[in-house]
Backbone as a ProteinNet text record, in pm:
[ID]
protein_1_A
[PRIMARY]
XXXXXXXXXXXXXXXXXXXXXXXXXXXXXXXXXXXXXXXXXXXXXXXXXXXXXXXXXXXXXXXXXXXXXXXXXXXXXXXXXXXXXXXXXXXXXXXXXXXXXXXXXXXXXXXXXXXXXXXXXXX
[TERTIARY]
-2352	-2228.4	-2233.7	-2225.5	-2210.9	-2090.5	-2093.7	-1948.4	-1901.1	-1762.9	-1676.8	-1687.6	-1699.3	-1703.7	-1579.6	-1588.1	-1463.3	-1388.7	-1439	-1362.1	-1316.9	-1331	-1295.3	-1155.2	-1055.3	-940.8	-909.9	-851.9	-826.8	-680.8	-656.7	-508.8	-476.9	-392.7	-351.2	-236.4	-233.6	-110.3	-73.4	25	76	98.7	20.3	20.9	156.1	253.8	379.4	487.3	447.3	515.2	515	634.3	643.2	592.4	621.2	587.4	431.7	365.5	232.2	178.6	233.6	184.5	204.3	308.4	329.5	242.5	197.4	107.1	-45.9	-69.4	-191.9	-212	-93.1	-93.7	-108.7	-42.6	-60	-215.1	-278.1	-415.4	-493.3	-481	-564.4	-529.6	-425.9	-386.3	-460.2	-489	-557.8	-700.4	-758.6	-903.5	-959.3	-863.8	-906.9	-995.3	-1104	-1183.5	-1125.4	-1094.2	-1027.4	-1060.4	-1046.9	-1054.8	-927.2	-864.6	-763.7	-803.3	-694.8	-705.5	-578.9	-586.3	-460.1	-403.7	-279.8	-233.6	-188.2	-141	-110.9	-216.5	-340.1	-443	-527.7	-533.7	-629	-549.9	-454.1	-400.9	-492.9	-416.6	-503.2	-532.2	-652.7	-695.9	-618.3	-619.7	-558.4	-600	-719.4	-779.7	-714.2	-697.6	-625.7	-485.6	-429.4	-280.1	-248.7	-346.8	-323.2	-345.1	-432.4	-454.4	-321.9	-266.3	-144.3	-54.9	-44.9	78.9	72.8	-54	-66	-44.6	-44.5	-6.6	139.9	202.2	349.9	435.1	381.7	449.1	551.5	574.5	663.8	632.3	640.4	597.3	684.1	817.4	924	871.5	793.6	775.1	668.7	590	486.8	543.5	668.6	731.8	790	781.4	856.8	988.9	1095.2	1223.5	1297.6	1265.1	1348.3	1272.8	1176.8	1097.5	1178.2	1149.4	1196.5	1152.9	1031.6	968.1	1040.2	1053.4	1110.4	1248.7	1331.3	1466.1	1461.6	1374.4	1360.4	1333.5	1234.1	1194.2	1283.5	1378.1	1457.6	1393	1307.3	1225.4	1303	1413.5	1505.8	1562.4	1596.9	1634.1	1556.2	1420.5	1334.7	1225.8	1234.4	1138.7	1156.2	1278.6	1290.9	1240.9	1241.8	1181.2	1028.8	961.9	820.2	745	639.8	533.1	470.4	404.2	333.2	209.6	164.5	40.6	108	213.6	267.9	320.6	362.5	396.3	287.2	181.1	68.1	-9.8	-17.5	-69.1	12.8	150.1	242.3	202.6	183.5	168.5	25	-82	-211.2	-231.3	-132.7	-122.9	-51.9	36.9	127.2	136	53.8	67.7	190.8	263	407.7	504.9	468.6	555.4	533.9	406	384.8	431.6	489.8	524.4	425.6	441.3	340.4	398.6	279.4	156.2	106.9	1.6	-53.2	-192	-201.5	-335	-384.4	-515.7	-599.7	-730.3	-732.8	-851.9	-901.6	-1006.7	-1050.6	-954.7	-919	-816.4	-681.2	-656.8	-535.7	-470.5	-344.1	-295.1	-133.9	-86.1	50.6	103.2	224.7	277	394.6	415.3	507.6	456.3	523.6	467.7	561.7	510.9	578.8	462.9	471.7	374.1	351.4	449.5	408.7	335	364	274.4	140.1	136.1	6.4	-73.2	-36.5	-102.9	-194.4	-152.5	-229.4	-344.9	-334.5	-437.9	-559.5	-509.1	-604.7	-676.9	-598.4	-629.7	-716.6
-199.2	-255.7	-207	-292	-259.6	-196.6	-131	-62	-191.3	-158.8	-272	-232.5	-346.6	-343.9	-278.3	-166.8	-120.4	-203.6	-310.4	-398.4	-525.2	-530.2	-622.4	-594.1	-686.7	-633.9	-606.6	-488.7	-455	-439.7	-526.1	-537.2	-463.1	-376.2	-310.2	-394.9	-459	-534	-513.5	-570.6	-569.6	-724	-781.2	-922.2	-986	-920.8	-953.8	-950.1	-893.1	-871.4	-1000.6	-1073.8	-1190.7	-1163.8	-1052.3	-1030.9	-1029.5	-965.8	-955.6	-1101	-1184.3	-1317.7	-1395	-1365.8	-1437.3	-1391.6	-1250.3	-1205.1	-1280.8	-1287.2	-1334.6	-1490.8	-1569.8	-1696.1	-1701.4	-1607.9	-1601.6	-1580.8	-1482	-1449.5	-1582.7	-1645.6	-1748.3	-1866	-1885.9	-1989.6	-1971.1	-1836.8	-1798.4	-1784	-1800.7	-1808.6	-1662.1	-1574.3	-1417.4	-1380.4	-1310.5	-1252.2	-1105.8	-1110.3	-981	-962	-820.1	-791	-726.3	-777.8	-737.7	-615.2	-524.1	-381.2	-378.5	-380.8	-346.5	-199.9	-196.9	-75.9	5.8	-37.9	46	108.3	43	109.6	164.3	143	187.9	221.6	336.9	359	387.9	372.4	420	572.2	600.7	741.9	820	953.2	1053.4	1011.9	975	945.7	820.6	702.7	585.8	616.6	690	717.5	789.4	884.1	976.1	881.9	772.9	671.1	592.3	557.1	468.6	564.6	681.8	767.5	778.7	787.1	805.4	674.8	557.8	425.9	417.9	437.7	412	534.6	655.4	752.9	843.9	792.5	867.9	848.9	939.7	925.3	856.5	843.7	742.5	609.2	564.3	424.8	391	493.1	441.9	454.9	463.1	472.2	339.2	302.3	183.7	219.5	233.1	293.7	211.6	78.9	1.1	-2	71.5	82.1	162.4	117.7	203.3	334.4	363.4	510.5	598.1	531.7	605	660.9	570.4	605.1	712.9	666.1	746.8	893.5	915.3	1056.5	1120.7	1042.8	1107.5	1147.8	1061	1102.4	1118.8	1013.7	1016.9	1159.6	1229	1367	1453.3	1435	1553	1514.9	1403.6	1375.9	1462	1504.6	1575	1723.5	1772.8	1911.1	1900.7	1786.9	1780.4	1781.4	1863.6	1848.4	1714.3	1677.7	1547.7	1550.3	1665.6	1678.7	1658.1	1711.3	1707.2	1559.4	1483.2	1332.1	1257.2	1280.8	1204.3	1214.8	1350.9	1362.6	1289.4	1294.7	1206.6	1066.1	1007	869.2	824.3	910.4	876.3	884.4	961.6	958.3	877.2	783.6	684.2	556.7	464.1	344	268.4	304.2	234.3	283.8	404.9	453.7	406.5	350.2	282.1	156.8	152.4	35.7	-63.4	-197.4	-289.1	-417.2	-503.4	-485.8	-361.2	-300.1	-191.3	-239.5	-260.9	-317.3	-228	-224	-157.1	-246.2	-250.3	-305.9	-216.9	-154.8	-75.9	43.4	68.4	169.6	105	-18.3	-87.9	-83.5	-100.2	-119	-150.1	-185.1	-206.3	-199.3	-171.7	-170.7	-271.5	-339.3	-449.3	-558.4	-667.8	-803.5	-849.4	-845.9	-917.1	-991.2	-1134.3	-1221.4	-1179.6	-1141.9	-1114.4	-983.5	-893.7	-758.7	-792.2	-878	-902.7	-989.8	-1070.8	-1128.6	-1044.6	-915.1	-831.1	-770.4	-778.4	-729.7	-830.9	-947.9	-1055.3	-1140.1	-1137.2	-1206	-1138.3
-826.4	-750.5	-598.5	-509.4	-371.2	-326.4	-204.5	-157.8	-91.2	-54.3	-14.3	147.6	216.6	372.7	421.9	502.5	548.7	642.5	691.6	791.7	704	576.9	486.1	463.6	458.9	429.1	275.1	234.5	108.7	79.4	-30.9	-66	-180.4	-202.8	-331.1	-377.6	-481.1	-524.1	-685.2	-718.4	-862.5	-880.4	-981.3	-1011.5	-1023.7	-1087.6	-1101	-985.8	-881.4	-772.6	-688.9	-670.8	-587.1	-444.3	-376.2	-239.5	-241.8	-347.1	-353.6	-335.9	-419.9	-430.1	-314.9	-244.6	-103.6	-6.3	-11.8	90.9	49.6	-68.4	-110.6	-58.2	-86.6	-39.6	125	198.3	339.1	383.4	314.3	336	287.2	205.1	153.8	268.7	301.9	401	544.5	573	694.7	684.2	568.3	522.6	524.7	503.2	524.7	418.2	432.6	338.1	291	160.9	120.1	-22.5	-50.4	-188.5	-247.2	-375.6	-435.8	-539.8	-529.6	-607.7	-682.6	-801.5	-888	-863.1	-803.4	-758.1	-877.8	-973.3	-1095.9	-1157.7	-1175.4	-1235	-1135.6	-1028.3	-937.2	-789.6	-782	-666.8	-554.3	-425.6	-319.5	-315.2	-273.7	-252.1	-160.6	-174.7	-73	65.5	98.3	231.8	275.4	185.3	223	243.3	171.6	186.6	306.7	347.5	475.3	582.9	584.8	687	703.4	592.7	619.5	650.3	612.1	668.5	830.8	884.2	1020.8	1100.5	1032.1	1079.3	1067.9	965.8	950.7	1013	1011.4	1085.4	1010.4	880.7	799.5	647.4	575.3	431.2	343.5	381	305.1	307	403	420.5	318.6	260	173.5	39.8	12.9	-126.8	-145.3	-275.8	-319.9	-373	-274	-306.1	-388	-415.1	-512.3	-641.7	-672.3	-790.9	-909.5	-1023.6	-1139.9	-1157.1	-1112.4	-1131.2	-1023.6	-904	-796	-826.2	-887.7	-930.3	-1047.9	-1167.7	-1283.7	-1236.9	-1148.8	-1123.4	-1016.7	-969	-883.7	-736.1	-704.5	-581.1	-454.9	-445.8	-329	-297.1	-411.3	-386.6	-377.6	-412.3	-413.9	-286	-210.1	-96.6	14.3	62.4	170.1	149.8	29.7	-0.4	-24.1	-23.3	-54.1	83.5	65	191.6	178	281.5	287.8	179.4	178	81.4	-54.1	-93.5	-244.6	-264.7	-153.5	-177.3	-184	-96.5	-97.1	-252.6	-306	-435.2	-544.3	-530	-621.8	-618.5	-488.2	-465.4	-540.1	-495.4	-549.6	-713.4	-776	-915.5	-986.3	-903.1	-979.2	-879.2	-889.1	-819.7	-814.7	-932.2	-918.5	-805.5	-758.3	-668.9	-519.9	-499.4	-369.7	-325.7	-223.5	-165.6	-158.2	-196.9	-206.3	-135	-103.8	-98.2	8.1	-18.5	60.1	108.8	233.6	287	397.9	397	500.6	538.6	676.7	717.9	842.8	813.9	936.1	942.9	1066.8	1113.8	1109.5	1068.5	1075.7	917.1	903.8	775.9	787.4	665.9	645.2	530.9	492.2	371.8	358.2	253.1	229.7	320.8	310.2	363.4	473.1	614.1	714	785.2	775.6	837	974.8	1052.2	1192.1	1222.3	1141.2	1130	1072.2	982.3	904.6	1006	1098.8	1183.9	1281.2	1303.8	1380.5	1311.9	1177.4	1070.9	1064.9	1064.6	1013.3	1147	1262.4	1372.6	1476.9
[MASK]
+++++++++++++++++++++++++++++++++++++++++++++++++++++++++++++++++++++++++++++++++++++++++++++++++++++++++++++++++++++++++++

């Protein structure tokens, strides 16, 4: 099995997520070459999460704040006391905690789906 081209868009998604399905339709409509990765089974790596943290500028933007796991684990109350390294390790170990879709293409990336923001990734 070959390696994934780092310039090919990589989208971490959850198949039951309506926002992820909208994002996939957007990519298909733009004829974008991409690879889908199931976020629950294969969460982004620490390196990918660090790259996204550099893009977003804040660790909280990487969290799926409306998710069941986020609420059940009380992350809202714990996040302020966590180091970025602790938060990144938590995210890398539980794909349910990551805001989705989570997309990377080269040195660019985005969390969530905003067509205008995604235009800068694919154009």
